[in-house]
C-alpha angles and dihedrals in degrees: 000000000000090000098044097038097203120207094199128029120187106199143165120232094248092062096045089046091052091049090048097047098041104034111014107036095055090052092047090055092051099049135026096210094053093085093065095047099044092097085076089063085073093051099274094255100082113139098172138005110192110199123194147135101079146012115308112221113243094231090055092049089047088056091049091052094045094047094049094236109162101239135156131189115226137184131225135144111244091225094058110027141336102248115354100166134033144117136249115280089242092065100039113132123208112267093003 
């Protein structure tokens, strides 16, 4: 991610949870300032990270809010379309 510097990252909760639990959470426990700089773990250029396909764990969403990552949770049935509804990252509400 640091090499590619994506501006948009469509992702399912399972992947973001794996990244959080295996790469981010251990670093957060080791340093207090890591939470504010973790957006650079995704390349530092991220404008929106639509998440959909399953339930997003509250502790992962809490991290996304605290770190200032521009995410949004969308909805879409796998059989019909990836994400068919959502909202801009700027108006996302916690646990919505």
